[in-house]
C-alpha positions as CSV (number, residue, x, y, z in Angstrom):
1,M,0.0,0.0,0.0
2,A,2.9,2.3,0.9
3,G,4.5,1.4,-2.4
4,L,1.3,2.5,-4.3
5,G,1.2,5.8,-2.4
6,F,4.8,6.5,-3.3
7,F,4.2,5.7,-6.9
8,A,1.2,7.9,-7.1
9,F,3.2,10.8,-5.4
10,M,6.1,10.4,-7.9
11,A,3.7,10.3,-10.8
12,Y,2.0,13.5,-9.6
13,K,5.4,15.2,-9.3
14,I,6.5,14.1,-12.8
15,V,3.2,15.4,-14.3
16,R,3.7,18.8,-12.5
17,L,7.3,19.0,-13.7
18,V,6.3,18.2,-17.3
19,E,3.6,20.8,-17.1
20,K,6.0,23.4,-15.7
21,A,8.5,22.7,-18.4
22,R,5.8,23.0,-21.1
23,N,4.7,26.4,-19.7
24,L,8.3,27.6,-19.5
25,K,8.9,26.6,-23.1
26,L,5.7,28.3,-24.2
27,G,6.6,31.5,-22.4
28,L,10.1,31.5,-23.9
29,E,8.8,30.9,-27.4
30,A,6.3,33.7,-26.9
31,E,9.0,36.2,-25.8
32,W,11.1,35.2,-28.8
33,A,8.2,35.7,-31.2
34,V,7.3,39.1,-29.8
35,G,10.9,40.1,-29.7
36,E,11.3,39.4,-33.4
37,E,8.2,41.5,-34.1
38,L,9.5,44.4,-32.0
39,N,12.9,44.3,-33.6
40,L,11.2,45.3,-36.9
41,L,10.4,48.7,-35.2
42,M,14.1,49.6,-35.4
43,K,13.5,50.3,-39.1
44,E,11.0,53.0,-37.9
45,G,13.5,54.7,-35.6
46,F,12.6,53.0,-32.4
47,T,15.0,51.5,-29.9
48,V,14.1,48.1,-28.5
49,F,15.5,46.4,-25.4
50,H,14.8,42.8,-24.2
51,D,14.8,41.1,-20.8
52,I,15.5,44.2,-18.6
53,P,16.4,43.1,-15.1
54,G,14.4,44.7,-12.3
55,D,15.5,45.5,-8.7
56,K,14.4,42.1,-7.4
57,A,13.7,38.7,-8.8
58,F,11.8,39.9,-11.9
59,N,12.4,41.2,-15.3
60,V,10.6,43.3,-17.9
61,D,10.2,41.4,-21.1
62,H,10.7,44.3,-23.5
63,V,11.0,48.1,-23.5
64,V,10.3,50.1,-26.7
65,V,11.6,53.7,-26.9
66,G,10.6,56.2,-29.6
67,P,9.6,59.8,-30.1
68,N,6.0,59.0,-29.1
69,G,6.9,57.4,-25.7
70,V,8.4,54.7,-23.6
71,F,6.5,51.3,-23.6
72,A,7.0,48.5,-21.1
73,V,5.9,45.3,-22.9
74,E,4.8,42.2,-21.1
75,T,4.5,39.0,-23.2
76,K,2.2,36.2,-22.3
77,G,2.2,32.8,-24.0
78,R,-1.0,30.8,-23.6
79,A,-1.9,27.4,-24.9
80,K,-4.9,27.3,-27.2
81,L,-7.9,25.0,-26.9
82,A,-7.9,22.2,-29.4
83,R,-10.9,23.3,-31.4
84,K,-9.7,23.5,-35.0
85,G,-11.4,26.2,-37.1
86,D,-13.1,27.8,-34.1
87,K,-11.6,31.3,-33.7
88,N,-13.2,31.6,-30.3
89,A,-10.7,28.9,-29.1
90,Y,-7.8,31.4,-29.6
91,T,-9.5,34.8,-28.9
92,V,-9.0,36.8,-25.7
93,E,-11.4,39.6,-24.8
94,L,-10.5,42.7,-22.8
95,R,-13.8,43.5,-21.1
96,D,-14.5,45.3,-17.8
97,E,-10.8,45.5,-16.8
98,R,-10.5,41.7,-17.1
99,L,-9.1,39.3,-19.7
100,H,-11.6,36.7,-20.8
101,F,-10.1,33.6,-22.3
102,P,-12.2,30.7,-23.7
103,D,-12.1,28.7,-20.5
104,W,-11.2,31.3,-17.8
105,A,-10.8,34.9,-16.9
106,S,-8.1,36.8,-15.0
107,T,-6.8,40.3,-14.1
108,E,-3.3,39.2,-13.2
109,P,-1.6,39.7,-16.6
110,L,-3.0,43.3,-16.6
111,D,-1.8,43.9,-13.0
112,Q,1.6,42.6,-13.8
113,A,1.9,44.8,-16.9
114,K,1.0,47.8,-14.7
115,R,3.5,46.9,-12.0
116,N,6.3,46.5,-14.5
117,A,5.5,49.8,-16.3
118,E,5.3,51.6,-12.9
119,W,8.7,50.2,-11.9
120,V,10.2,51.3,-15.3
121,R,8.6,54.7,-14.8
122,Q,10.0,55.2,-11.3
123,W,13.5,53.9,-12.2
124,L,13.9,56.0,-15.4
125,S,12.5,59.1,-13.9
126,S,15.0,58.9,-11.1
127,A,17.9,58.0,-13.4
128,V,17.4,60.8,-15.9
129,G,16.2,63.4,-13.4
130,E,12.9,64.2,-14.9
131,P,9.5,62.6,-15.2
132,V,9.2,59.8,-17.8
133,C,5.8,58.4,-18.6
134,V,5.7,54.7,-19.4
135,K,2.8,52.9,-21.1
136,P,2.1,49.3,-20.1
137,V,1.5,47.0,-23.1
138,L,0.4,43.3,-22.9
139,V,1.0,41.1,-25.9
140,F,-0.5,37.7,-26.7
141,P,1.3,36.1,-29.6
142,G,-0.7,33.6,-31.6
143,W,-4.0,34.9,-30.2
144,M,-6.7,37.2,-31.5
145,V,-7.5,40.1,-29.2
146,E,-10.9,41.8,-29.0
147,R,-11.1,45.0,-27.0
148,K,-14.6,45.5,-25.6
149,S,-13.7,48.2,-23.1
150,R,-10.9,50.7,-22.4
151,S,-8.0,50.0,-20.2
152,D,-4.8,51.7,-19.0
153,V,-3.0,48.7,-20.4
154,A,-2.8,48.3,-24.2
155,V,-3.7,44.7,-25.0
156,I,-2.6,43.6,-28.5
157,S,-1.8,40.5,-30.5
158,G,1.7,39.7,-31.7
159,K,0.8,40.7,-35.2
160,E,-0.4,44.1,-34.1
161,C,3.1,45.1,-32.7
162,V,4.4,46.6,-35.9
163,K,1.4,48.9,-36.4
164,Y,0.6,49.7,-32.7
165,F,3.8,51.4,-31.6
166,P,4.3,53.8,-34.6
167,N,0.6,54.8,-34.6
168,T,0.2,55.4,-30.9
169,K,0.5,59.0,-29.6
170,F,1.3,58.3,-25.9
171,A,3.8,61.0,-25.2
172,T,6.3,63.4,-26.9
173,L,9.9,62.7,-26.1
174,S,12.6,65.2,-27.1
175,P,15.8,63.8,-28.8
176,K,17.7,64.6,-25.7
177,L,15.3,62.7,-23.4
178,I,15.3,59.8,-25.8
179,Q,19.1,59.7,-25.7
180,Q,19.1,59.8,-21.9
181,V,16.5,57.0,-21.6
182,V,18.3,54.8,-24.1
183,H,21.6,55.3,-22.3
184,Q,20.1,54.2,-19.0
185,L,18.4,51.1,-20.5
186,D,21.5,50.2,-22.4
187,A,23.7,50.4,-19.3
188,R,21.2,48.3,-17.3
189,C,20.9,45.6,-19.9
190,R,24.7,45.4,-20.4
191,D,25.3,45.3,-16.6
192,V,24.3,41.6,-16.4
193,E,27.0,39.1,-15.8
194,P,26.8,36.2,-18.3
195,T,26.2,32.8,-16.8
196,T,26.4,30.4,-19.8
197,Y,29.4,32.1,-21.4
198,R,32.2,33.3,-19.2
199,P,35.5,34.6,-20.7
200,V,38.5,32.5,-20.0
201,K,41.2,34.2,-18.0
202,A,44.7,34.0,-19.5
């Protein structure tokens, strides 16, 4: 009997580990996909940063800087329901300050995007010595997004990235402020010690 209990416990642990690994892989692929879309904005004069380390154990997936503002971008990978040909299976609705997926609803992704944007705002404002407004953006690659109500967070699909940022009039940044913001982000992103690759000492 004890042997059966141990086997059931181990089977449960393996299932949870497999599920965690699948979610991590999905999240990583989502970040890569959105990162590639955002990199296209460089042709439009934007500067794009990826994986910006925060003060504690968190990071901001992407930050986009342009003459029309600073954008803190959070990427969310979500598995789709297996209903071929049914667009409702891969559509998320923004309604009443809540994200409605086909099988559940949540506010946490919106809250996280707001928290990250607020941290970027406070840090940049302190670093450059003047207020810097930061727009929270939440991206769902591979999903269709229907916006049924307004929100402080811009919720878009991965394919909307290229059009959203150039066409959004969020703020007006002077060339000097853009340079200061880019300098701070560049310094923070470069100030990360590599873990996989370490230079060999002579």
